[in-house]
N, C-alpha and C positions, 0 to 999 in steps of 0.2 A: 503492500499501499505505501509505504513511504515512497518508491520509486515513481508510482504514477504521481502521486501529488509533487515531488520534485520537477517532474518533467512539467505538469499543469503551471507552477509558479513560474519555471524557467522561462517558459514558452510566452505567458503572460507579459512579464517583466522585458523581456527581450522585444516582443511587439511593441510594447507601449514605449520604451525606449526609441526605437526605431520612429516608430511615429511622433514624437514629441521633438525628437532632435531636429528630422525632418522639416516639420512644421516651423520649428525657431528657426531653424537656418533659414526656409524662405521669407518666413516673416523679418527676418533681420536684413536679408538682401532685397528686398520691397517688391516681392512677387504679389499677385494679387492677393486680396486680404481674405476671399471666400475660401481658396485651398488651403492656406497656410491653418485658417481657422479651423476649419475643418480635420487637418490631421491633429491639432492638439487636442480638439477635442475628442476625437477619436482615441488618441493616445490616454488620455484622461482615464476616459468611459473603460477602456478595457484595463488599465492600472486599478479602478475599482470594483471591478467585476472580477478580476483576479481571485481576492482570497474568496468569493463566492461561489465560482468552479471548485473550488479547494473544500468546501464544505459539499458541496454535492457530489464529486467524488468522493469523498468519505463515506456520505451516507449509501451510496450506490455499493462501496464496499464492504462496510459493516453489513451491509443486508446479504451480500453472497457469503459472507464470514455465518452469517446467524447470530450474530451479536445482539440482540434485541435490544439491551439498554442504553448500547451507543448506537445505535437506529434512532431511538427514540430522542435522545439528547442531542443530536446531530440533525436531527428534523424540524426540533425548537428552535434552533442556532439557526436553521435555514428558513423555518417562517419568521422569524427574528428579524434576519436581514433584508426578506423580499416584503416585510412589513414595512420597513424604514425606508427601503425604495420605494413602495408606494406611496406614502405618507409625504415624503421628500418631490415628490414630482405634482401631487396636487397642489 
């Protein structure tokens, strides 16, 4: 499970960093604002979604292991994360 979570976190941070770096470079070079802003926004969204992906992977892994106590705990954490996203977007 740690290897899968590690890959998800590494992939999320790397993708986010690339989007943020390109968006920042375009912004500093005076490229059209829409492209730079979109890349910066995408980078931030990916960065914020990475921990949610980790929790989703944990729920799936615990379910496959049939560790119901941790399935319930991580599902509660996932619901709280999704609830905060929903509340923030309203």
